[in-house]
N, C-alpha and C positions, 0 to 999 in steps of 0.2 A: 291642073290642080292636083290630080292623082299622083303625078310625078313628084311634086314637092311634098305631099303627104308621105309618100314612100321614103323620102330622104329624112323626114323629121320625126316620124312616128314609129316607134318600135312595134314588133309583132305583139298583138294583144294576148295571144295564147301560145303555149308550148305544144308541140306536136307529139310529145311523148308523155307517158304517165309517171307519177311519183309513187304509185302504189306497187312497189317492187314485189312484195310477197303475194299479191293476188295472182301474179303471172308466174312467179317462181317460188312456190311455197316451200318452206323448210321441211326437212324430213322429220319423222317421229323422233322424239327425245333430242331434238336439235340443241336445246338449251343445255342438256347434260354433256353432250359430246363437245359442244363449243367451249363450255367451261373448262373441260380437260385440255382442249387444244390450246387455249390461251395460257395454260400453265407451262407448256413446253418453252424452255428458255428463260422462264421468269427468275430462276435463281441466279442467272448469269447477268442480270441487269442491276444497274445502280439505283433505279427507281421503278416503282411497280407498273406505271402506265407508259409504255414506250411511245415516243413520238418519232416522226420521221422514220417509221418502220424499225425503230430500235437500233438504228445503225450506230449512233454515237453513245449508246448507253451501256456498253460492256463494262463489267467489273475488271480490275487488274488481273484477277485469276483467269477470267474468260479471255482476255487479250492474250495471255500466255498460252492458253489451250489453242487459241486460233493460230498462233505461231507454230505450234506443234502440228496442227492439221496441214498448214501450208508446207512445212518441211517434209512431212510424210508424202504429200502429193508429189512433191519434187523428187523424193527418193524412189517412188513407184512409177514415175512417168514413163520409164523405158522398160517396164517389166515384160512387155510383149516381145522385146528383142532378145530375151534371155531364154535358155533352155529351162525346162520345168524345174530341175533340181537347183539351178542357179536362181530361179525366181524364189523358190522356197528359202534358200539361204538369205537372199536379200531381205525378204519379209521378216524372217526370224531375227535378223540383226536389229530390227526395230520393235521387237516384242514389248519392251518396257514402255515405250511411248504409246503404243497401241493400247496396252492394258491400262495405262494412266488415263487416257481419253475415255475408254470404256467405263471405268469406275467413276470418273468425274461427271459423266452424263447418266449415272444410274437412275436418278430421279426422273429425268426426261424419258429414259427407256421404259421405266415403269408406267409412265403416262401413255406412251405409245402402245404398250401392251393392253392397257385398259381400253384405249380407242379401238383396238382390234376386235372388241366384242360388239361394236356397232356395225350393223349392215350398211348404214348410211351416216356419214358424219356431217353435221350441220355447220355452215359458215354464216354466222349471224353478225358479221362485221357491220358496224355502224357507218353511215354514209358521211365520211369526212375527207376532205382533200388533204393529202399529205400525211395522213395518220392511219394507224392500224392497231387493233388490240393484239394482233399476233406478232410473234417475234420470228420473222421469216428466216433470218440468218441462222437462228438456232435450229430450225427445222432442217435447213440445208446442212448444217454442221453434223446433225444426227445422221444424215445420209452418208456423209464422208466417214463417220465413225463406224457405221455398220459396214461400209466397204472395207475399212482397214481390218475390222474384226473378222470379217468373212475371209479376207486374204490370209489372216493368221491361222484360221481354221484349215484353210487349204494347205498352208505350209506345213501344218501338223498332220496332214493327210486325214482330215476330218471334214471332207467336202460336204457330206450330208448336212452337217450343222451350218456350214457356210451358206448353202443353198436355202436352208430353212429360215435363217434370220433375214436373208435378202427378200425371199418371196413373201414372208410375213409383212415386211415393211411395204412392199409393192402393193399388196392387197389392201392394207390400211390406207395407203396413199390414193388408190383407185376408188376407195369408198368416200374420200373427201373430194377429189378432183371435179366430178360432175356437179357438185353443189357449190363450188367456189363462186363468191360474188366479186371479190376484189381481184383485179388483174394481177397484182403482185402475188397474191396467194396462188392463183392458177399457174403463174409462171414458176413459182417455187415448187409446185407439184410436178410440173414438167421437168424441171432441172433435177429434182430428186429421183424421178423415174429413170432419167438418163444415166445417172450415177449408178443406180442399183442394177439396171439392165446390163450396162457395160461390165459391171463386176461379175455378174453371173457368167457372162461370156468368158471372162478371165479364169474363173475357178472351175468351169464345167469341162475343161479340156480332157481330163482322164477319168470322168465319172462313169462307173458301171451303172447299168440299168437306166440308160438314157431315155427310154420311153416313159418311165415313171417320172423322170425329171421334166420331160415335155408336158405331161399332164399337170404337174405341179405348177409350172410357169403359166400355162394356159388358164388355170383356175385362178391364179393370183392376179394376172393382168386381164381381168374381165373388162372389156370395153363395150359394155351394153348401154352406150349413151351416144347421143348425136353431138359430135364436137362443134358443129355450127351453133347448136343451141347454147353451148357453153360460152361461145364467143358473144352471142346475143345477151346472155346474162351479164357478162363483163361490161358490154357496151352500155346497157341500161344503167348499171350501177355507176359507171363513170359519168354518164350524162347527169344523173341525179346529184352526184357529188359536186360536179362542176357547177350545176345550176344553183345549188345551195351556197356555193362560194361566190358566184358571179352576180346573181340577181340583187343582193343587197346594195350593190354599187349604183344600180339604176342607170338611166341614160345620162351621159355626162360628156363634157368636153365640147369645144366649139369648132366647127368646120363647115365650110361652104355656106356662107350666109347664115350662120348660127345653127346649122344641122349638127346633131351630136356625133361625136367620134365613136362613142361606144353605146351600142344597143344590145343589152344582154340577151333578150329573147331571140333576136335575129341571129346572134352568134350561136346560141344553143340549138336553134332550129336548123341552121346550116349544118351543124355537126350531125344532128339526128337524121337529116335527109341524106347526108353523105353515107352514114352507116346503113340506112335502108337500101340504098342503091348498091353499096359495097357487098352487103350480105346476099342480095339477089344475084350479083355476079359470081360470088363464090358458089351458090347453089346451082346456077343455070349456065355458067360459062366456065371459067377456070380461075385458079388461085392467082396465076400470073396476070390475068386481065384485071382482077380485083386490085392487085398491087399497083398496076399501071394507073388505074382509076384513082387510087389514093394519091399518087404522085401528082396527077393532073389537078385534083381538088386542092391540094396544099398550095400548088403554084398559083391557082386562080385566086385563092384567098389571100395569098401573100402579095399579089400584084395590085394594080390600081383598082380601088373600089370606091365609087362616089358615095355609096351608102355604107354606113357603119365601118369605116376603114380600120379602126382599132379592133373592133369586135371580130372582124373577119380574119385579121392577123392572129388574134387569140385563138380562133377556131382552127386555123392551120397548125398552130403550135400545140393545141390541146388534143387533137384527135389521135387515137391509137389506130394502128393498121391491123385489124383482126386477121387478115389473110396471112400475114407474116407469122403470127402465133400459131395459126392452123397448120402451117408448113412444119413447125416444130413438133406439134402434137402428132402429125402423120409420120414424121421421121422416127419418133419413139415407137410408134406402132410397127413401122417397117423393121426397126431393129429387133423387136420382139418376134415378128414373123420369121425373120432371117434366123434368129436363134433357135426357134422351134423347128424350122426346116432342117437346120444343121444337126439337130438331135434325132432326126428321123433316119439318118444315114449310118 
């Protein structure tokens, strides 16, 4: 009898909480900093509330600016293969495009400067599947634009200003990253840091006073946080968002003598139990073992399951693999440490 009940009756309770803020409370003045953060990119949208992460909402002018960013990335792709003076010449040839981008994003840069006044930037993203109040591509675009402007300062032999704008952005980014709720926001911070750190490596070639620069970078890239806790924040946020999306469907479908194909709570609890085991492996074993465990979980959910076959396939498709993202975070930290070490010689 218990076997048939298991097939027919969904889990009565979820094994995770919906009270996100009791576990991860927002920092002081989070409403102020988040209100500013939401304004980055707003002027480049065709409507005020971006859906699908704002990807399809660019204005024609923004599309044109995006093309310029792409063209500059292509033009500077092989800078590392050139001698210093050749690099400076290549960069100067693109001065007009760089300055156009810099001026076109003046409002966004002003917002970033205001955010720099906050020791901790709040992410108060609402829990919705497939939507975000933040314009992530605009934040990444800003990182590219700061990169180009820093390269131009370098070309004009004003490396101090180049380093200054890069480290200022890194510091602001690091004040946001540990509080990110949304996976996409966290990944945007990671990608932004990678762009800025790599640019410092490019412009710091012939900098005098490298010990001062070492101190400046160390202060900007403060990593006084536990990256595994950030993964746990993302996981709980994703679970709550998916639960709010999935639970209204209820148990449905007919399978194996009338057993439901979809049991939302079983699907969500399978995901939560996976995340718990996954995090323990990250903490107590290794990232590679955690990645292997994720692969095994997804295969088991995608395979034959007598109970909740549709729900378990959804669980396999919906889970994120935190260990992969942790690898990227640690790679950024490794880049910073290598850069700091190189400045010691």
